[in-house]
C-alpha positions in Angstrom: 209.1 171.4 -69.3 208.7 174.5 -67.3 211.0 173.2 -64.6 213.7 172.7 -67.2 213.0 176.0 -68.9 213.1 178.1 -65.8 216.1 176.3 -64.4 218.0 177.0 -67.6 217.2 180.7 -67.1 218.9 180.6 -63.7 215.9 180.2 -61.5 215.9 177.7 -58.6 212.7 175.7 -59.1 210.7 173.5 -56.8 207.6 171.7 -58.2 204.5 170.3 -56.6 202.2 167.7 -58.3 198.9 168.8 -56.8 197.2 171.6 -54.8 197.9 170.1 -51.4 201.6 169.6 -52.3 201.8 173.3 -53.4 200.5 174.5 -50.0 202.9 172.3 -48.2 205.8 173.5 -50.3 205.0 177.1 -49.7 204.6 176.6 -46.0 208.0 174.9 -45.9 209.8 177.6 -47.8 208.1 180.7 -49.3 209.4 181.3 -52.8 210.0 184.6 -54.5 207.4 183.9 -57.2 204.7 181.2 -57.5 203.8 179.8 -61.0 200.4 178.2 -60.4 198.4 176.0 -62.8 194.6 176.4 -62.5 194.1 172.7 -63.4 196.0 171.2 -60.4 194.7 167.9 -59.2 192.9 167.9 -55.8 192.7 171.6 -54.8 192.7 173.6 -58.0 194.9 176.6 -58.6 192.2 179.1 -57.7 191.6 177.4 -54.3 195.4 177.2 -53.6 195.7 180.9 -54.4 192.8 181.9 -52.2 194.3 179.8 -49.3 197.7 181.3 -49.7 196.3 184.8 -49.6 194.2 184.0 -46.6 197.3 182.8 -44.8 198.9 186.2 -45.5 201.3 184.9 -48.2 202.0 188.0 -50.3 204.4 186.3 -52.8 203.6 187.3 -56.4 201.6 184.6 -58.2 201.3 184.0 -61.9 198.3 181.8 -62.9 198.5 179.4 -65.9 195.3 178.2 -67.5 193.8 177.0 -70.8 190.7 179.1 -70.0 190.8 182.4 -71.8 187.3 183.7 -71.3 187.1 187.1 -69.5 185.1 185.6 -66.5 187.9 183.0 -66.1 190.6 185.7 -66.1 188.6 187.8 -63.6 188.2 184.7 -61.3 192.0 184.1 -61.4 192.7 187.7 -60.5 190.0 187.9 -57.8 191.5 184.8 -56.2 194.6 186.8 -55.5 196.8 186.2 -58.6 199.1 189.0 -59.8 199.3 187.8 -63.4 197.4 185.5 -65.7 198.9 183.6 -68.7 196.7 181.6 -71.1 198.0 178.4 -72.7 199.5 177.8 -75.1 202.1 180.5 -74.5 205.7 181.3 -75.5 208.2 180.2 -72.8 210.0 183.5 -73.4 206.9 185.4 -72.3 206.6 183.3 -69.1 210.2 183.9 -68.3 209.8 187.7 -68.9 206.7 187.7 -66.6 208.4 185.7 -63.9 211.4 188.1 -64.0 209.0 191.1 -63.7 207.2 189.6 -60.7 210.5 188.7 -59.1 211.6 192.4 -59.3 208.2 193.5 -57.9 208.6 191.0 -55.1 212.0 192.4 -54.2 210.5 195.9 -54.3 207.7 195.0 -52.0 209.7 192.8 -49.6 210.6 194.0 -46.1 209.4 194.1 -42.5 205.8 194.8 -41.7 205.3 197.9 -39.6 202.1 199.3 -38.0 202.6 202.2 -35.7 205.5 201.4 -33.3 205.2 197.7 -33.9 207.4 196.0 -36.5 207.4 192.3 -37.5 210.3 190.7 -39.2 208.3 187.9 -40.8 211.2 185.6 -42.0 213.0 185.8 -38.6 209.7 185.7 -36.6 210.8 188.6 -34.5 208.6 191.5 -33.4 210.0 194.8 -32.3 207.9 197.1 -30.1 209.2 200.4 -28.9 212.7 199.1 -29.5 212.1 195.8 -27.5 212.9 192.6 -29.4 210.3 189.9 -29.0 210.9 186.3 -30.3 207.8 184.5 -31.6 206.9 181.0 -32.5 205.9 180.3 -36.1 202.1 180.3 -35.3 202.4 183.4 -33.1 204.3 185.2 -35.9 201.7 184.1 -38.4 198.8 185.3 -36.2 200.5 188.7 -35.5 201.1 189.1 -39.3 197.4 188.4 -40.0 196.4 191.0 -37.4 199.0 193.5 -38.8 197.9 193.1 -42.4 194.3 193.9 -41.2 195.3 196.5 -38.7 192.3 198.4 -37.2 190.0 195.8 -38.8 188.3 192.9 -37.0 189.8 189.5 -37.7 187.3 186.8 -36.8 188.3 183.6 -35.1 187.0 181.8 -38.2 189.4 183.8 -40.4 192.3 183.0 -38.2 191.5 179.3 -38.1 191.2 179.2 -41.9 194.5 181.1 -42.4 196.7 179.4 -39.8 195.2 176.0 -39.2 193.5 175.3 -42.6 190.2 175.2 -40.7 191.3 172.4 -38.3 191.2 174.2 -35.0 188.8 175.5 -32.4 188.0 179.0 -31.3 189.6 178.3 -27.9 193.0 177.7 -29.6 192.9 181.1 -31.3 192.1 182.7 -27.9 195.1 180.9 -26.4 197.5 182.2 -29.1 196.0 185.7 -28.7 196.8 185.4 -25.0 200.4 184.4 -25.7 200.8 187.4 -28.1 199.4 189.8 -25.5 201.8 188.5 -22.9 204.8 188.8 -25.2 203.9 192.2 -26.6 203.3 193.5 -23.0 201.4 196.6 -22.0 199.6 198.6 -23.1 197.5 196.0 -24.8 197.2 196.6 -28.5 195.1 193.6 -29.4 191.4 194.4 -28.7 188.7 191.7 -28.3 185.6 192.5 -30.3 183.0 190.5 -28.3 181.4 187.7 -30.2 183.4 188.4 -33.3 187.1 188.3 -33.0 190.2 190.5 -32.5 191.6 193.8 -33.8 195.1 195.2 -33.7 194.5 198.8 -32.5 197.6 200.8 -32.8 
């Protein structure tokens, strides 16, 4: 029903039947707005939202749920959602909220910039001191994670959760950090915090 409604309003819609499918769909092509049902099979909407935010996905998310208690709303927003709509709702209200989040997404879109380092996330290109650096998808995602937490320590565990869904080793993170250091060249702006992780220090 929502697919038909939003399509009729001019939106290009892709649907996912469960939480795992939602994560795969977003990884394949990041949408402008995500409409996320809390009651998804498998991974529920709250878990999906948390994983997307951990991966650095900043796309606006509107959460749909039948739970209207204040703690439920708080849980939805604390998971990283931008808006929260309780069922049953008028489709006109959903359409209005999706349009509002779309406008906000356009306003917030753009390159990431920290100091003299810029990352064009969609193109996976970094620019440092005017030098253009092409990155692989994982290198770009790791650099984005570091840039979004600039001057904060990003642990190996956080990187593994965000980039590999927990299915990687600490050594793999170290190898990708090494690749980034090599491509970004000197002076080194990725600092190792011994026993903890890494920090972008610019």
